[in-house]
C-alpha positions as CSV (number, residue, x, y, z in Angstrom):
1,M,-0.1,11.9,-12.0
2,D,-0.7,9.8,-8.8
3,V,-3.6,10.0,-6.3
4,V,-3.9,9.5,-2.6
5,L,-7.2,8.1,-1.4
6,Y,-8.2,8.9,2.2
7,L,-10.7,6.7,4.2
8,H,-12.0,8.2,7.4
9,G,-12.7,6.5,10.7
10,K,-16.0,6.3,12.5
11,G,-17.8,9.7,12.6
12,G,-15.3,11.2,10.2
13,S,-15.8,12.4,6.6
14,A,-14.1,12.7,3.3
15,A,-13.4,16.4,4.0
16,E,-10.6,15.3,6.4
17,A,-8.5,14.5,3.3
18,A,-7.8,18.2,3.0
19,R,-5.3,18.1,5.8
20,Y,-3.1,15.6,3.9
21,R,-2.9,17.6,0.7
22,P,0.2,19.7,1.8
23,L,2.0,16.4,2.6
24,F,1.5,15.2,-1.0
25,P,2.1,18.2,-3.2
26,A,2.8,16.1,-6.3
27,C,-0.4,14.1,-6.0
28,D,-4.1,14.6,-6.0
29,V,-5.6,13.8,-2.6
30,I,-9.2,12.9,-2.3
31,G,-11.5,11.5,0.3
32,L,-14.2,8.9,0.0
33,D,-17.5,9.2,1.9
34,Y,-18.3,5.5,1.9
35,K,-21.8,4.5,3.0
36,A,-21.0,1.0,4.2
37,E,-21.3,0.0,7.9
38,T,-19.8,-3.5,7.5
39,P,-16.7,-4.8,5.8
40,W,-18.6,-6.9,3.3
41,E,-20.6,-3.8,2.2
42,A,-17.5,-1.6,2.1
43,A,-15.6,-4.0,-0.2
44,S,-17.7,-3.2,-3.2
45,E,-17.5,0.5,-2.6
46,L,-13.8,0.5,-2.2
47,Q,-13.2,-1.8,-5.2
48,A,-15.3,0.4,-7.5
49,E,-13.5,3.6,-6.3
50,I,-10.0,2.1,-6.7
51,A,-10.9,0.8,-10.2
52,A,-12.1,4.2,-11.2
53,L,-9.0,5.9,-9.9
54,R,-6.7,3.5,-11.6
55,E,-8.3,4.4,-14.9
56,E,-7.4,8.1,-14.3
57,Y,-4.1,7.9,-12.4
58,E,-0.8,6.2,-12.8
59,S,-0.7,5.0,-9.1
60,V,-3.1,4.9,-6.2
61,Y,-1.9,5.4,-2.6
62,L,-4.0,5.0,0.5
63,I,-4.4,6.7,3.8
64,A,-6.9,5.0,6.0
65,N,-7.9,5.7,9.6
66,S,-9.3,3.3,12.2
67,I,-12.4,1.4,10.9
68,G,-11.7,2.8,7.5
69,A,-8.4,0.9,7.6
70,Y,-10.2,-2.2,8.7
71,Y,-12.6,-1.9,5.8
72,A,-9.6,-1.4,3.4
73,L,-7.8,-4.5,4.8
74,H,-10.9,-6.6,3.9
75,A,-11.7,-5.1,0.5
76,G,-9.3,-7.1,-1.7
77,I,-7.7,-3.9,-3.0
78,D,-4.1,-4.5,-1.7
79,R,-2.7,-5.5,-5.1
80,R,-4.0,-2.2,-6.6
81,I,-2.4,0.0,-4.0
82,A,1.1,1.3,-4.5
83,H,1.5,2.0,-0.8
84,A,-0.7,2.4,2.3
85,W,-0.5,4.5,5.4
86,L,-2.7,3.1,8.1
87,I,-3.5,5.2,11.1
88,S,-4.6,3.4,14.3
89,P,-5.9,0.5,12.2
90,V,-8.2,-2.0,13.8
91,V,-6.3,-5.2,13.1
92,D,-7.9,-7.5,15.8
93,M,-11.6,-6.9,15.4
94,E,-12.5,-10.2,17.2
95,A,-10.7,-9.0,20.3
96,L,-12.5,-5.6,20.1
97,I,-15.9,-7.3,19.8
98,A,-15.1,-9.7,22.7
99,G,-14.2,-6.6,24.8
100,M,-17.5,-4.9,24.0
101,M,-19.4,-8.1,24.8
102,A,-17.6,-8.5,28.1
103,Q,-18.3,-4.8,29.0
104,A,-22.0,-5.2,28.2
105,G,-22.3,-8.6,29.9
106,V,-23.4,-10.3,26.6
107,S,-22.6,-13.9,26.0
108,E,-22.0,-15.5,22.6
109,E,-25.2,-17.6,23.1
110,E,-27.3,-14.5,23.7
111,L,-25.7,-12.7,20.8
112,E,-26.4,-15.6,18.5
113,R,-30.0,-15.9,19.7
114,R,-30.8,-12.2,19.4
115,G,-28.6,-11.4,16.3
116,V,-28.1,-7.7,17.1
117,I,-27.7,-6.1,20.5
118,E,-27.3,-2.3,21.1
119,T,-24.9,-1.4,23.9
120,D,-23.5,1.8,25.4
121,S,-20.3,1.2,23.4
122,G,-21.9,0.3,20.1
123,T,-23.8,-2.3,18.2
124,L,-23.0,-6.0,18.6
125,S,-23.8,-8.2,15.6
126,W,-23.6,-12.0,15.4
127,D,-23.2,-11.8,11.6
128,Y,-20.3,-9.4,12.0
129,L,-18.6,-11.6,14.6
130,Q,-19.0,-14.6,12.3
131,F,-17.6,-12.6,9.4
132,V,-14.5,-11.6,11.4
133,R,-13.9,-15.2,12.4
134,T,-14.2,-16.6,8.9
135,H,-12.4,-13.8,7.0
136,P,-8.8,-13.4,8.2
137,I,-7.0,-10.3,6.9
138,V,-5.2,-10.9,3.6
139,W,-3.1,-7.8,2.8
140,D,0.0,-7.6,0.5
141,A,0.4,-3.9,-0.2
142,P,3.6,-2.1,1.1
143,T,2.4,-0.5,4.3
144,D,3.4,1.9,7.0
145,L,1.5,1.8,10.3
146,L,1.0,4.5,13.0
147,Y,-0.1,3.4,16.5
148,G,-0.5,5.3,19.7
149,S,0.6,3.4,22.8
150,G,-2.6,4.5,24.6
151,D,-4.9,3.0,21.9
152,A,-7.8,1.5,23.7
153,L,-9.2,-0.4,20.7
154,T,-6.1,-2.3,19.5
155,S,-3.4,-3.8,21.8
156,R,0.2,-3.2,21.2
157,A,0.8,-7.0,20.8
158,A,-1.9,-7.1,18.1
159,I,-0.4,-4.3,16.0
160,E,3.1,-5.6,16.4
161,A,2.0,-9.1,15.3
162,F,0.2,-7.6,12.3
163,A,3.3,-5.6,11.3
164,A,5.5,-8.6,11.5
165,A,3.0,-10.8,9.6
166,H,2.6,-8.3,6.8
167,K,6.2,-6.9,6.7
168,A,4.8,-3.4,7.5
169,R,6.8,-0.6,9.1
170,L,5.4,0.3,12.5
171,R,5.8,3.7,14.2
172,V,4.6,4.0,17.8
173,M,3.8,7.3,19.4
174,E,4.4,6.7,23.1
175,G,1.4,8.3,24.9
176,G,-0.5,8.6,21.7
177,E,-4.2,7.7,21.5
178,H,-6.4,5.9,19.0
179,W,-7.6,9.2,17.7
180,F,-4.6,11.5,16.8
181,H,-6.3,14.8,17.5
182,T,-4.2,17.0,19.7
183,D,-1.7,19.4,18.2
184,E,1.2,17.2,19.4
185,Q,-0.3,14.1,18.0
186,Q,-1.1,15.7,14.6
187,R,2.4,17.0,14.3
188,F,3.7,13.5,15.0
189,L,1.3,12.1,12.4
190,D,2.5,14.7,9.8
191,D,6.1,14.1,10.5
192,W,5.6,10.3,10.2
193,I,3.9,10.6,6.8
194,A,6.4,13.2,5.5
195,S,9.4,11.0,6.4
196,T,8.0,7.7,5.2
197,A,6.5,9.3,2.0
198,K,10.0,10.4,0.9
199,D,11.2,6.8,1.1
200,V,8.1,5.5,-0.7
201,F,8.2,7.9,-3.6
202,D,12.0,7.5,-4.0
203,R,11.3,3.7,-4.2
204,Q,8.5,4.2,-6.7
205,T,10.7,6.3,-8.9
206,Q,13.3,3.5,-8.7
207,L,10.8,0.8,-9.6
208,R,9.4,2.8,-12.5
209,R,13.0,3.3,-13.8
210,I,13.6,-0.5,-13.7
211,V,10.4,-1.2,-15.5
212,K,11.3,1.4,-18.1
213,Y,14.6,-0.2,-18.9
214,E,13.2,-3.7,-18.7
215,T,10.7,-2.7,-21.4
216,L,13.5,-1.2,-23.5
217,T,15.4,-4.5,-23.2
218,R,12.4,-6.5,-24.4
219,E,11.8,-4.1,-27.3
220,A,15.5,-4.2,-28.3
221,E,15.6,-8.0,-28.2
222,A,12.5,-8.1,-30.4
223,L,14.1,-5.8,-33.0
224,L,17.3,-7.7,-33.0
225,A,15.6,-11.0,-33.4
226,A,13.7,-9.6,-36.4
227,G,16.9,-8.3,-37.9
228,D,15.7,-4.7,-37.7
229,C,19.0,-2.8,-37.0
230,G,17.7,0.6,-37.7
231,A,17.7,3.8,-35.7
232,A,15.1,2.6,-33.2
233,L,17.3,-0.3,-32.1
234,K,20.4,1.8,-31.9
235,E,18.6,4.4,-29.7
236,K,17.3,1.7,-27.3
237,L,20.7,0.1,-27.0
238,A,22.4,3.4,-26.4
239,A,20.0,4.1,-23.5
240,L,20.5,0.7,-22.1
241,E,24.3,0.9,-22.3
242,A,24.2,4.3,-20.5
243,Y,22.1,2.9,-17.8
244,Y,24.1,-0.3,-17.4
245,T,27.4,1.6,-17.0
246,S,26.0,4.1,-14.6
247,D,26.1,4.3,-10.8
248,T,22.3,4.3,-10.9
249,W,22.3,0.7,-12.3
250,K,24.8,-0.3,-9.6
251,R,22.5,1.1,-6.9
252,D,19.5,-0.7,-8.4
253,F,21.5,-3.9,-8.6
254,A,22.6,-3.7,-5.0
255,D,19.0,-3.0,-3.8
256,D,17.8,-6.0,-5.8
257,E,20.5,-8.2,-4.3
258,A,19.4,-6.9,-0.8
259,G,15.8,-8.1,-1.6
260,K,14.2,-4.6,-1.5
261,F,12.0,-5.1,-4.6
262,P,8.7,-6.9,-5.0
263,N,9.0,-10.6,-6.0
264,D,6.9,-10.1,-9.1
265,L,9.0,-7.1,-10.4
266,P,10.4,-7.9,-13.9
267,R,14.1,-7.5,-13.3
268,G,16.1,-9.2,-16.1
269,V,17.7,-5.8,-16.7
270,L,19.4,-6.1,-13.3
271,S,21.1,-9.4,-14.1
272,E,24.9,-8.9,-14.3
273,D,25.0,-10.1,-17.9
274,G,21.6,-9.3,-19.3
275,I,22.3,-5.9,-21.0
276,Y,26.0,-6.9,-21.7
277,N,24.9,-10.1,-23.6
278,L,22.3,-8.1,-25.6
279,L,25.0,-5.6,-26.7
280,E,27.3,-8.4,-27.6
281,R,24.7,-10.1,-29.8
282,Y,24.2,-6.7,-31.5
283,K,27.9,-6.6,-32.3
284,E,28.0,-10.2,-33.5
285,R,25.2,-9.4,-35.9
286,M,27.4,-6.5,-37.2
287,C,24.3,-4.4,-37.3
288,D,26.4,-1.2,-37.1
289,E,28.0,-1.9,-40.5
């Protein structure tokens, strides 16, 4: 079974995960009440949670909202996430802090001197600003982004630049806000997740199929090299031949040619001659006699 981990935004809670459960009926959906208030504190919490989930589940998916998304982007968990849905993610924290400073009339010199300054719009921290400047976002998980055109925390230019830099799919709700809270906005959010999730899980099924037949190929090659031509080898080769001559293999091959799979996916089974050559070597050994 797979699991979806939900990370709330500022003022939210893990209980919000409940609204996403109907959208992922084949998965467990859980929320994390993280305690951190900075990205460097959040990293250890999120890494520990993801490690524990990967011990229990086959794949871990992520839904993260606002500052929860920002924490996830800095937690070093991207290689452990099968797919992420980021709702109103804060992707340009430096610009957000600069806006808060301008609104409060706080200069960099004053912030550096005082360290922490409380303002009407939140806490300003020199350490936080320095972290942001010295830790650019590194994120490699397949990702879908949801953004409201009226988001007052992140500019449209910033979210579009992030999407382009990280090859993420971006969906914009014209008139939407940073907080998707009205009935209309929540319907839009649900429709976005439902439509993208279908694509994601179809692709995950495809990737698992390719890995399965890649493993069968390696096992068959090892048996053949060892001269073990028993029932196990014949069973594996029969499965590989059925896959290789199917329309499913043709679709997988076409998607590979179109560059739709991760670069690190083992994919020898999708070479035009890989399975064919294996079957020919079997015949040459006359293992069936």
